[in-house]
C-alpha positions in Angstrom: 78.8 152.6 39.0 81.0 151.7 42.0 82.6 148.3 42.2 80.9 145.6 44.3 83.7 144.2 46.4 83.3 141.1 48.6 84.4 141.4 52.1 86.5 138.5 53.7 83.6 137.8 56.1 81.2 137.4 53.2 83.6 135.1 51.4 84.2 132.9 54.5 80.6 132.7 55.5 79.5 131.7 52.0 82.3 129.0 51.9 81.2 127.6 55.3 77.6 127.4 54.1 78.6 125.4 51.0 80.9 123.2 53.0 78.3 122.4 55.6 75.7 121.4 53.0 78.1 118.8 51.6 78.5 116.8 54.9 76.0 114.3 56.3 78.3 112.0 58.2 80.4 114.6 60.1 77.3 116.4 61.0 75.8 113.4 62.7 78.6 112.4 65.0 79.8 113.8 68.4 81.0 117.4 67.9 81.2 118.6 71.5 84.9 119.0 71.7 85.3 121.7 69.0 85.5 124.4 71.6 88.5 122.8 73.3 91.0 123.6 70.6 92.7 126.8 69.6 91.0 129.1 72.2 92.9 132.2 73.1 94.4 132.0 76.6 93.5 128.3 76.8 95.5 126.4 74.1 95.8 122.7 74.9 97.9 121.6 71.9 96.7 119.4 69.1 95.3 116.5 71.0 92.8 115.9 73.8 92.3 112.9 76.1 88.6 112.0 76.1 87.7 110.1 79.3 85.4 107.2 78.8 82.9 106.1 81.6 84.3 103.7 84.3 82.8 100.3 84.8 82.4 98.1 87.9 81.0 94.7 88.8 78.1 94.2 91.2 77.9 91.5 93.8 75.6 90.3 96.6 76.1 89.6 100.3 77.5 91.3 103.4 81.2 90.8 102.7 82.7 92.9 100.0 85.9 92.8 98.0 87.0 96.3 97.0 87.7 96.7 93.4 90.2 99.0 91.6 89.1 101.7 89.3 90.6 101.5 85.8 90.0 104.7 83.9 89.9 104.6 80.1 90.4 107.3 77.6 90.9 107.8 73.8 93.1 110.5 72.2 91.3 113.0 70.0 93.9 114.5 67.7 93.2 117.8 65.8 96.4 117.9 63.8 95.4 117.3 60.1 95.2 120.4 58.0 93.1 120.3 54.8 93.3 123.1 52.2 92.2 124.1 48.8 94.4 126.6 47.0 92.8 129.0 44.5 93.6 132.1 42.5 91.4 134.6 40.8 91.7 138.0 39.2 90.7 141.3 40.7 87.8 141.4 38.3 86.5 138.1 39.6 86.8 139.3 43.2 84.4 142.1 42.3 81.6 139.6 41.3 78.4 139.4 43.1 78.3 136.9 46.0 76.1 134.5 44.0 78.5 134.3 41.1 81.5 134.1 43.3 79.8 131.2 45.1 78.8 129.2 42.1 82.0 129.8 40.0 84.7 129.6 42.7 83.6 128.6 46.2 81.2 125.8 45.3 83.6 123.5 43.4 86.4 124.3 45.8 84.4 123.6 48.9 82.8 120.5 47.5 86.3 119.0 47.0 87.4 120.0 50.5 84.3 118.6 52.1 84.5 115.3 50.2 88.2 115.0 51.1 87.6 115.5 54.8 84.5 113.3 55.1 86.0 110.6 52.8 89.1 110.3 54.9 87.1 110.3 58.1 84.9 107.4 56.9 87.9 105.5 55.4 89.6 105.7 58.8 86.8 104.7 61.2 84.5 102.3 59.3 87.2 99.5 59.2 87.5 99.8 63.0 83.8 98.8 63.5 83.5 95.1 64.5 79.8 94.7 64.4 78.6 93.6 60.9 75.4 92.3 59.4 74.4 91.4 55.8 76.1 89.3 53.2 79.3 90.2 51.3 79.5 87.2 49.0 80.9 87.6 45.5 80.2 91.2 44.7 77.7 91.4 47.5 73.9 90.9 47.8 71.2 93.6 47.8 70.5 95.4 51.0 66.8 95.4 50.4 65.4 93.8 53.5 64.5 96.0 56.4 65.3 93.1 58.7 69.0 93.7 57.9 68.7 97.3 59.2 66.9 96.0 62.3 69.7 93.5 62.9 72.1 96.4 62.9 69.8 98.2 65.3 69.9 95.1 67.6 73.7 95.2 67.8 74.0 98.8 68.8 70.9 98.5 71.1 72.5 95.5 72.9 75.5 97.7 73.5 73.2 100.3 75.2 73.3 103.0 72.6 70.7 105.7 73.4 67.6 105.5 71.3 68.0 109.1 70.0 70.6 110.4 67.5 70.9 107.2 65.4 71.8 107.4 61.8 72.2 105.0 58.8 74.6 106.2 56.1 73.8 104.2 53.0 76.1 103.7 50.1 74.5 104.8 46.8 73.8 101.2 45.7 72.4 100.3 49.1 70.3 103.4 48.9 68.8 102.2 45.6 68.2 98.7 46.9 66.6 99.7 50.2 64.7 102.8 49.1 63.0 101.1 46.3 62.0 98.2 48.5 60.8 100.3 51.3 59.8 103.6 49.7 56.5 103.5 51.5 58.2 103.9 54.8 59.8 107.2 53.9 56.6 109.2 53.5 56.2 110.7 57.0 54.7 114.1 56.5 56.9 115.5 59.2 60.0 114.7 57.1 58.8 116.7 54.1 60.6 119.8 55.4 63.9 117.9 55.3 63.5 116.4 51.8 65.9 118.8 50.2 68.7 118.3 52.8 71.8 117.0 51.2 71.5 113.2 50.9 68.5 112.9 53.3 66.2 110.0 52.5 63.9 109.8 55.6 63.4 108.3 59.0 62.3 104.7 59.8 63.1 102.1 62.4 64.6 104.6 64.8 67.2 105.8 62.3 67.6 108.9 60.1 68.7 107.6 56.7 71.2 109.5 54.5 72.8 108.6 51.2 76.6 109.0 51.2 78.9 108.5 48.2 82.1 108.3 50.3 81.6 105.1 52.2 84.6 102.8 51.7 84.4 99.4 50.2 86.1 96.5 52.0 88.5 94.1 50.1 89.1 91.0 52.3 92.2 88.9 52.4 92.5 85.5 50.9 90.6 84.1 54.0 91.8 80.6 53.1 92.5 77.6 55.1 90.7 76.3 58.3 91.7 78.9 60.9 91.8 78.0 64.6 93.0 79.6 67.7 96.4 78.3 68.8 96.9 78.3 72.5 94.8 77.7 75.6 93.0 80.5 77.4 93.8 83.4 75.2 92.5 86.8 75.9 92.6 89.2 78.9 91.2 87.9 82.2 90.6 91.4 83.8 91.4 95.0 83.2 90.9 96.9 80.0 92.5 97.2 76.6 91.3 98.8 73.4 92.8 96.1 71.1 93.9 92.5 71.5 96.2 89.8 70.1 96.0 86.1 70.0 97.8 83.3 68.3 96.1 81.5 65.4 97.0 78.7 62.9 95.3 76.6 60.2 95.5 79.4 57.6 96.8 78.8 54.1 100.6 79.1 54.1 102.3 82.4 53.5 99.3 84.4 52.4 97.7 87.7 53.5 94.7 85.9 54.9 93.1 88.9 56.7 93.0 92.5 55.7 92.5 95.4 58.1 88.7 95.7 58.5 87.9 92.0 58.0 85.4 90.8 60.7 85.5 87.4 62.3 84.1 85.4 65.2 85.7 82.9 67.6 83.8 79.8 68.6 82.7 79.9 72.2 83.3 83.6 72.6 79.7 85.0 72.9 78.8 88.7 73.3 77.7 89.6 76.8 75.4 92.3 78.2 77.6 95.3 79.0 76.3 95.6 82.6 75.1 92.2 83.8 77.7 90.2 81.8 75.1 87.6 80.9 75.9 85.8 77.7 73.9 86.9 74.6 72.8 84.4 72.0 75.4 85.3 69.3 79.2 85.3 69.0 81.2 88.4 69.6 82.5 90.2 66.5 86.2 91.2 66.2 87.8 93.2 63.4 91.4 92.8 62.2 93.3 95.9 63.0 96.1 95.3 60.4 96.8 93.2 57.4 97.7 89.8 58.7 100.0 87.4 56.8 100.4 83.7 57.7 103.9 82.1 57.8 105.0 79.0 56.0 103.2 76.9 58.5 99.9 78.7 58.2 100.3 80.5 61.6 99.9 84.1 62.8 101.6 84.5 66.1 100.0 87.9 66.8 96.6 88.1 65.3 95.6 91.7 66.2 92.1 92.9 66.4 89.5 95.3 67.9 88.1 95.2 70.5 90.2 93.3 73.0 89.0 89.9 74.1 88.2 90.4 77.8 86.6 87.5 79.7 86.5 88.8 83.3 86.2 91.9 85.4 84.2 95.1 85.0 85.2 95.4 81.3 84.3 91.8 80.4 83.0 91.7 76.8 82.9 88.0 76.0 81.5 84.9 77.8 84.8 83.1 78.0 88.4 83.0 76.8 89.4 81.8 73.4 90.2 78.1 74.0 92.7 76.2 71.9 91.5 75.1 68.5 88.4 77.3 68.6 87.1 77.8 65.0 87.5 81.3 63.5 84.8 82.3 61.0 84.8 85.3 58.7 81.6 87.3 59.0 79.6 88.1 55.9 80.9 85.1 53.9 82.9 87.4 51.6 84.6 86.2 48.5 88.4 86.1 48.9 90.1 89.3 47.6 86.8 90.6 46.2 85.6 94.1 47.3 82.1 94.5 48.7 80.0 97.6 49.6 79.3 98.8 53.1 76.8 101.1 54.8 77.0 102.2 58.4 74.5 102.4 61.2 75.6 104.3 64.2 74.8 106.4 67.3 76.5 109.8 67.2 78.7 108.9 70.2 80.4 106.1 68.3 82.7 108.7 66.7 84.1 112.2 67.6 85.0 114.9 65.1 86.5 118.2 66.0 87.9 121.3 64.3 90.5 123.8 65.6 91.3 127.4 64.9 94.3 128.2 62.7 96.5 131.2 63.4 95.6 134.2 61.2 98.7 135.6 59.4 99.5 139.3 59.4 100.3 141.5 56.4 97.9 139.8 54.0 95.4 141.4 51.7 92.5 139.9 53.6 91.6 137.0 55.8 88.7 135.7 57.9 88.0 132.8 60.2 84.4 131.8 60.9 82.4 128.9 62.2 79.1 127.6 61.0 77.5 124.8 62.9 80.9 123.7 64.3 82.8 123.7 61.0 85.7 126.1 61.4 87.4 127.5 58.3 90.1 130.1 57.6 90.3 131.9 54.2 93.3 134.1 53.5 94.3 135.9 50.4 97.3 137.9 49.2 97.9 139.9 46.1 100.3 139.1 43.2 100.8 142.5 41.7 102.8 141.2 38.7 99.9 139.0 37.5 97.0 140.8 39.0 96.0 137.7 40.9 94.7 137.1 44.4 96.3 133.9 45.7 93.8 132.4 48.1 93.6 129.4 50.3 90.8 127.8 52.3 91.9 125.7 55.3 90.3 123.4 57.9 92.2 122.0 60.8 90.4 118.9 62.1 90.7 115.4 63.5 88.6 112.5 64.7 88.6 109.3 66.8 86.5 106.2 67.2 85.3 106.5 70.8 82.7 103.7 71.0 83.0 101.4 68.0 80.4 99.1 69.7 77.8 101.8 69.1 78.1 101.3 65.3 77.4 98.4 62.9 78.5 97.9 59.3 76.0 96.7 56.8 77.6 94.5 54.1 76.2 94.1 50.6 76.8 94.7 46.9 
């Protein structure tokens, strides 16, 4: 009976199928830039500037004042290479595709998928300033649909399109919410999707998925009575992706805020992105780095996303941060106690892209394939001394937060 030998294309396609099934966050974000990287005859390097829409102000009357155009962009890097190294004997290579999949590819690709998606989530979730829910001592159950609708309100107020909206629930939040609202996830049109990895159902304008990789947030000591320290802080016009203001009133010499902690500033209300009319709730800001107070309870450069802009076409708050405006931590977290997070988002909040890796020459076999936008290279070479095929699976990828305002964190237990 002749040997059944797997071809490199069979191996790679099976690996891609398994990898794709493990991802439910990456598959729901913007993937339109995959084709920009690693194309023969049109190589652009390992980063791409993604242009964001320009904004302008409208006025009335016959006389006009021409306004400058300030173009914005974010950098999408595709420079991180993930891999899983493997080895197997020539006998194992002759297995059927089903055995090869279950014994070798399945566990290897599950680890690769989890690593990529976990790093992606850990990077972008702390950059999201919008937050709803309660994060007190260990958290509270996310079992009220009103909490999801509050998240929906934040991203709708920021003009997120009604389509392509997703909620990724942590496993505990999935238990809390699904049990409380299981009657909402019975749409007959969703039955065909019930076996999709992590799919729960659709309700309230969102597709719901369960995701085990969402990061928990551990806040700082958040102690003292923090206030802004300096008159008229913020940016009057123009655009910036992040901001910095001076604060005081914190407890002395403590890491009072951790990167990812969300706060509001009294008097700084959210505004409608186009009309600039003040909305009836305070703007959320998120600390962009761990912030430690000095011996006098001050932080000279309190850095955060997004920038505080109180005038011009990119205005995002109703007014500047006045001196001695109160700073309040959103979610009422317990100091230094981790809490769970889920994430509601429109797909354009984040961008993920993969690139093509060079295929080496003089190897036993190699293949590079794409499946639904996930590009993977598998190469293998033979160790004649030990009768082993040394194999590696690689994915070159990167991501960026393009519109953090089109996402909202959901805090809970």
